[in-house]
ChimeraX commands (.cxc) that place a marker at each C-alpha (Angstrom):
marker #1 position 140.51,219.88,-17.82 radius 0.5
marker #1 position 144.07,219.30,-16.76 radius 0.5
marker #1 position 146.97,221.44,-15.64 radius 0.5
marker #1 position 150.52,221.05,-14.45 radius 0.5
marker #1 position 152.14,223.12,-11.66 radius 0.5
marker #1 position 150.76,226.67,-11.98 radius 0.5
marker #1 position 148.58,225.33,-14.81 radius 0.5
marker #1 position 146.95,222.98,-12.29 radius 0.5
marker #1 position 146.16,226.00,-10.16 radius 0.5
marker #1 position 144.62,227.68,-13.22 radius 0.5
marker #1 position 142.58,224.55,-14.03 radius 0.5
marker #1 position 141.28,224.44,-10.45 radius 0.5
marker #1 position 140.32,228.12,-10.58 radius 0.5
marker #1 position 138.53,227.64,-13.93 radius 0.5
marker #1 position 136.49,224.82,-12.37 radius 0.5
marker #1 position 135.65,227.08,-9.41 radius 0.5
marker #1 position 134.55,229.88,-11.75 radius 0.5
marker #1 position 132.44,227.42,-13.74 radius 0.5
marker #1 position 130.75,226.57,-10.44 radius 0.5
marker #1 position 130.04,230.24,-9.75 radius 0.5
marker #1 position 129.05,231.17,-13.31 radius 0.5
marker #1 position 128.03,228.15,-15.41 radius 0.5
marker #1 position 128.47,228.59,-19.16 radius 0.5
marker #1 position 125.74,227.23,-21.39 radius 0.5
marker #1 position 126.96,224.22,-23.34 radius 0.5
marker #1 position 130.15,223.80,-21.32 radius 0.5
marker #1 position 130.40,220.95,-18.86 radius 0.5
marker #1 position 133.52,219.95,-16.95 radius 0.5
marker #1 position 133.66,216.19,-16.60 radius 0.5
marker #1 position 136.91,215.94,-14.69 radius 0.5
marker #1 position 139.82,217.86,-13.31 radius 0.5
marker #1 position 143.42,216.64,-13.41 radius 0.5
marker #1 position 145.91,218.43,-11.19 radius 0.5
marker #1 position 149.52,217.43,-11.81 radius 0.5
marker #1 position 152.05,218.62,-9.20 radius 0.5
marker #1 position 149.81,221.59,-8.52 radius 0.5
marker #1 position 151.26,224.85,-7.26 radius 0.5
marker #1 position 149.14,225.80,-4.26 radius 0.5
marker #1 position 150.35,227.69,-1.22 radius 0.5
marker #1 position 149.01,228.49,2.21 radius 0.5
marker #1 position 149.98,231.18,4.70 radius 0.5
marker #1 position 150.85,228.29,7.03 radius 0.5
marker #1 position 152.36,225.69,4.66 radius 0.5
marker #1 position 151.95,221.95,5.06 radius 0.5
marker #1 position 154.35,219.20,4.04 radius 0.5
marker #1 position 158.13,219.41,3.57 radius 0.5
marker #1 position 158.09,223.18,3.02 radius 0.5
marker #1 position 157.10,223.65,6.68 radius 0.5
marker #1 position 160.65,222.91,7.80 radius 0.5
marker #1 position 162.31,224.78,4.93 radius 0.5
marker #1 position 162.10,228.44,5.90 radius 0.5
marker #1 position 163.97,229.57,2.77 radius 0.5
marker #1 position 161.54,227.75,0.47 radius 0.5
marker #1 position 158.55,229.09,2.39 radius 0.5
marker #1 position 159.89,232.65,2.12 radius 0.5
marker #1 position 160.67,232.33,-1.60 radius 0.5
marker #1 position 157.27,230.85,-2.41 radius 0.5
marker #1 position 155.47,233.56,-0.44 radius 0.5
marker #1 position 157.55,236.29,-2.10 radius 0.5
marker #1 position 156.88,234.81,-5.55 radius 0.5
marker #1 position 153.14,234.84,-4.89 radius 0.5
marker #1 position 153.22,238.46,-3.75 radius 0.5
marker #1 position 155.20,239.48,-6.85 radius 0.5
marker #1 position 152.81,237.62,-9.17 radius 0.5
marker #1 position 149.71,238.98,-7.48 radius 0.5
marker #1 position 150.55,242.23,-5.63 radius 0.5
marker #1 position 146.93,243.14,-4.99 radius 0.5
marker #1 position 146.28,239.90,-3.11 radius 0.5
marker #1 position 145.29,239.80,0.53 radius 0.5
marker #1 position 147.98,237.25,1.47 radius 0.5
marker #1 position 148.74,233.59,0.81 radius 0.5
marker #1 position 145.27,232.67,2.05 radius 0.5
marker #1 position 143.83,234.14,-1.14 radius 0.5
marker #1 position 141.56,231.53,-2.80 radius 0.5
marker #1 position 143.53,231.97,-6.04 radius 0.5
marker #1 position 146.57,230.28,-4.48 radius 0.5
marker #1 position 145.01,228.52,-1.49 radius 0.5
marker #1 position 142.01,226.36,-2.46 radius 0.5
marker #1 position 141.18,225.75,1.20 radius 0.5
marker #1 position 140.17,229.43,1.37 radius 0.5
marker #1 position 137.62,228.87,-1.40 radius 0.5
marker #1 position 134.07,228.94,-0.06 radius 0.5
marker #1 position 132.40,226.80,-2.73 radius 0.5
marker #1 position 134.55,223.68,-3.14 radius 0.5
marker #1 position 131.59,221.49,-2.19 radius 0.5
marker #1 position 129.88,222.36,-5.48 radius 0.5
marker #1 position 132.98,222.11,-7.69 radius 0.5
marker #1 position 131.85,221.98,-11.34 radius 0.5
marker #1 position 133.05,218.46,-12.13 radius 0.5
marker #1 position 132.41,214.92,-10.94 radius 0.5
marker #1 position 135.96,213.56,-11.04 radius 0.5
marker #1 position 139.26,214.90,-9.72 radius 0.5
marker #1 position 142.66,213.26,-9.86 radius 0.5
marker #1 position 145.48,214.86,-7.88 radius 0.5
marker #1 position 148.95,213.74,-8.99 radius 0.5
marker #1 position 151.94,214.26,-6.71 radius 0.5
marker #1 position 155.62,213.36,-6.81 radius 0.5
marker #1 position 156.86,211.77,-3.60 radius 0.5
marker #1 position 159.96,213.99,-3.40 radius 0.5
marker #1 position 158.42,217.26,-4.62 radius 0.5
marker #1 position 159.30,219.87,-2.00 radius 0.5
marker #1 position 155.89,221.49,-2.58 radius 0.5
marker #1 position 153.91,218.25,-2.20 radius 0.5
marker #1 position 152.04,219.65,0.80 radius 0.5
marker #1 position 149.81,221.94,-1.27 radius 0.5
marker #1 position 148.30,219.27,-3.54 radius 0.5
marker #1 position 147.96,216.80,-0.64 radius 0.5
marker #1 position 146.17,219.48,1.36 radius 0.5
marker #1 position 143.89,220.14,-1.64 radius 0.5
marker #1 position 143.00,216.44,-1.79 radius 0.5
marker #1 position 142.15,216.37,1.93 radius 0.5
marker #1 position 140.24,219.65,1.69 radius 0.5
marker #1 position 137.97,218.29,-1.07 radius 0.5
marker #1 position 137.26,215.22,1.07 radius 0.5
marker #1 position 136.43,217.12,4.25 radius 0.5
marker #1 position 134.36,219.85,2.56 radius 0.5
marker #1 position 131.76,217.36,1.41 radius 0.5
marker #1 position 132.57,217.29,-2.29 radius 0.5
marker #1 position 130.72,214.22,-3.54 radius 0.5
marker #1 position 132.60,213.39,-6.73 radius 0.5
marker #1 position 135.13,210.69,-7.52 radius 0.5
marker #1 position 138.49,211.67,-6.02 radius 0.5
marker #1 position 141.80,209.95,-6.67 radius 0.5
marker #1 position 145.33,210.60,-5.46 radius 0.5
marker #1 position 148.19,209.31,-7.61 radius 0.5
marker #1 position 151.68,209.42,-6.12 radius 0.5
marker #1 position 154.76,208.98,-8.30 radius 0.5
marker #1 position 157.20,207.24,-5.93 radius 0.5
marker #1 position 160.80,208.39,-5.97 radius 0.5
marker #1 position 160.17,211.34,-8.30 radius 0.5
marker #1 position 160.79,215.01,-7.62 radius 0.5
marker #1 position 158.53,216.47,-10.33 radius 0.5
marker #1 position 157.52,215.71,-13.89 radius 0.5
marker #1 position 155.24,217.19,-16.48 radius 0.5
marker #1 position 152.05,216.10,-18.22 radius 0.5
marker #1 position 153.87,214.57,-21.19 radius 0.5
marker #1 position 155.38,211.92,-18.92 radius 0.5
marker #1 position 152.08,210.89,-17.30 radius 0.5
marker #1 position 149.69,210.93,-20.25 radius 0.5
marker #1 position 148.43,207.37,-19.50 radius 0.5
marker #1 position 146.27,208.77,-16.67 radius 0.5
marker #1 position 143.97,210.21,-19.34 radius 0.5
marker #1 position 142.82,206.63,-19.95 radius 0.5
marker #1 position 141.22,206.63,-16.50 radius 0.5
marker #1 position 138.41,208.76,-17.89 radius 0.5
marker #1 position 137.00,207.16,-21.03 radius 0.5
marker link #1:1,2 radius 0.2
marker link #1:2,3 radius 0.2
marker link #1:3,4 radius 0.2
marker link #1:4,5 radius 0.2
marker link #1:5,6 radius 0.2
marker link #1:6,7 radius 0.2
marker link #1:7,8 radius 0.2
marker link #1:8,9 radius 0.2
marker link #1:9,10 radius 0.2
marker link #1:10,11 radius 0.2
marker link #1:11,12 radius 0.2
marker link #1:12,13 radius 0.2
marker link #1:13,14 radius 0.2
marker link #1:14,15 radius 0.2
marker link #1:15,16 radius 0.2
marker link #1:16,17 radius 0.2
marker link #1:17,18 radius 0.2
marker link #1:18,19 radius 0.2
marker link #1:19,20 radius 0.2
marker link #1:20,21 radius 0.2
marker link #1:21,22 radius 0.2
marker link #1:22,23 radius 0.2
marker link #1:23,24 radius 0.2
marker link #1:24,25 radius 0.2
marker link #1:25,26 radius 0.2
marker link #1:26,27 radius 0.2
marker link #1:27,28 radius 0.2
marker link #1:28,29 radius 0.2
marker link #1:29,30 radius 0.2
marker link #1:30,31 radius 0.2
marker link #1:31,32 radius 0.2
marker link #1:32,33 radius 0.2
marker link #1:33,34 radius 0.2
marker link #1:34,35 radius 0.2
marker link #1:35,36 radius 0.2
marker link #1:36,37 radius 0.2
marker link #1:37,38 radius 0.2
marker link #1:38,39 radius 0.2
marker link #1:39,40 radius 0.2
marker link #1:40,41 radius 0.2
marker link #1:41,42 radius 0.2
marker link #1:42,43 radius 0.2
marker link #1:43,44 radius 0.2
marker link #1:44,45 radius 0.2
marker link #1:45,46 radius 0.2
marker link #1:46,47 radius 0.2
marker link #1:47,48 radius 0.2
marker link #1:48,49 radius 0.2
marker link #1:49,50 radius 0.2
marker link #1:50,51 radius 0.2
marker link #1:51,52 radius 0.2
marker link #1:52,53 radius 0.2
marker link #1:53,54 radius 0.2
marker link #1:54,55 radius 0.2
marker link #1:55,56 radius 0.2
marker link #1:56,57 radius 0.2
marker link #1:57,58 radius 0.2
marker link #1:58,59 radius 0.2
marker link #1:59,60 radius 0.2
marker link #1:60,61 radius 0.2
marker link #1:61,62 radius 0.2
marker link #1:62,63 radius 0.2
marker link #1:63,64 radius 0.2
marker link #1:64,65 radius 0.2
marker link #1:65,66 radius 0.2
marker link #1:66,67 radius 0.2
marker link #1:67,68 radius 0.2
marker link #1:68,69 radius 0.2
marker link #1:69,70 radius 0.2
marker link #1:70,71 radius 0.2
marker link #1:71,72 radius 0.2
marker link #1:72,73 radius 0.2
marker link #1:73,74 radius 0.2
marker link #1:74,75 radius 0.2
marker link #1:75,76 radius 0.2
marker link #1:76,77 radius 0.2
marker link #1:77,78 radius 0.2
marker link #1:78,79 radius 0.2
marker link #1:79,80 radius 0.2
marker link #1:80,81 radius 0.2
marker link #1:81,82 radius 0.2
marker link #1:82,83 radius 0.2
marker link #1:83,84 radius 0.2
marker link #1:84,85 radius 0.2
marker link #1:85,86 radius 0.2
marker link #1:86,87 radius 0.2
marker link #1:87,88 radius 0.2
marker link #1:88,89 radius 0.2
marker link #1:89,90 radius 0.2
marker link #1:90,91 radius 0.2
marker link #1:91,92 radius 0.2
marker link #1:92,93 radius 0.2
marker link #1:93,94 radius 0.2
marker link #1:94,95 radius 0.2
marker link #1:95,96 radius 0.2
marker link #1:96,97 radius 0.2
marker link #1:97,98 radius 0.2
marker link #1:98,99 radius 0.2
marker link #1:99,100 radius 0.2
marker link #1:100,101 radius 0.2
marker link #1:101,102 radius 0.2
marker link #1:102,103 radius 0.2
marker link #1:103,104 radius 0.2
marker link #1:104,105 radius 0.2
marker link #1:105,106 radius 0.2
marker link #1:106,107 radius 0.2
marker link #1:107,108 radius 0.2
marker link #1:108,109 radius 0.2
marker link #1:109,110 radius 0.2
marker link #1:110,111 radius 0.2
marker link #1:111,112 radius 0.2
marker link #1:112,113 radius 0.2
marker link #1:113,114 radius 0.2
marker link #1:114,115 radius 0.2
marker link #1:115,116 radius 0.2
marker link #1:116,117 radius 0.2
marker link #1:117,118 radius 0.2
marker link #1:118,119 radius 0.2
marker link #1:119,120 radius 0.2
marker link #1:120,121 radius 0.2
marker link #1:121,122 radius 0.2
marker link #1:122,123 radius 0.2
marker link #1:123,124 radius 0.2
marker link #1:124,125 radius 0.2
marker link #1:125,126 radius 0.2
marker link #1:126,127 radius 0.2
marker link #1:127,128 radius 0.2
marker link #1:128,129 radius 0.2
marker link #1:129,130 radius 0.2
marker link #1:130,131 radius 0.2
marker link #1:131,132 radius 0.2
marker link #1:132,133 radius 0.2
marker link #1:133,134 radius 0.2
marker link #1:134,135 radius 0.2
marker link #1:135,136 radius 0.2
marker link #1:136,137 radius 0.2
marker link #1:137,138 radius 0.2
marker link #1:138,139 radius 0.2
marker link #1:139,140 radius 0.2
marker link #1:140,141 radius 0.2
marker link #1:141,142 radius 0.2
marker link #1:142,143 radius 0.2
marker link #1:143,144 radius 0.2
marker link #1:144,145 radius 0.2
marker link #1:145,146 radius 0.2
view
């Protein structure tokens, strides 16, 4: 399963739900997160020093999900998820763009999977010099998983 930006967040959350409630006959082999939109109450990466971006991202999240607890909701902050260790796939690739102002979220996700004891194959792919792109421009990564 693969997603781009907010779609990467959705793909992650589908994998988490498949962990919690496995569906007969459905098996996730891998998860591809391309420039994922994740957010934390205390951001990491370039957005830490950009108060305006931090405020806009937090406001956007609260508009999209008004019933949420805050930006530490597992729907937007994977580090708040209690069952990442058992994530329902064996391979994850996290794709980031070097100059993406929201690069901190996906990098934090990558580190969180590592430190929470997830035992699958984890890869980080960084697109040097790029701000952000979409799945159509990185389709060759699909070849990593025959």
